[in-house]
C-alpha positions, 0 to 999 in steps of 0.5 A, a space after each residue: 147341646 154341646 153342638 148348639 153351644 159351639 155353633 153360638 160361640 162361632 156365631 158370636 164370634 163372626 158377629 163380633 168381628 163384624 162389628 168391629 170391621 163395620 165402619 158406618 155407624 148406623 150399620 154397626 148399631 144394627 150388628 151390635 143389636 144383633 150381636 147382643 141378641 146372639 149374646 142373650 141366646 148363648 146365655 140362655 144355651 148356657 142355662 142363664 135365663 136371668 142373665 139372657 132377660 137382662 142382656 135382651 134388654 139392654 144389649 139388643 134394645 137399649 144401647 143400640 136405641 140409645 146410639 141411635 137417638 145420639 147419632 140423629 141428635 149429632 146429625 140434626 145440630 151439624 145441619 142446623 149448624 150449616 145453615 
């Protein structure tokens, strides 16, 4: 079990760095969603299934969806103002 925990922590570190260094907002949201999924797996491996479910719903689904909707609204508004 220790090997899986160390592996997931390494993946989380790599994915967190990828989120930080990604500059395009739509790609960054996808990487944030993947990061949230990895955090949910980490919580499950560390014996916290209730926190894992909360992280899965919020970090991997709700947050990226809200940010993508906000980006779509901003882009639509800027297109409307350009016309």
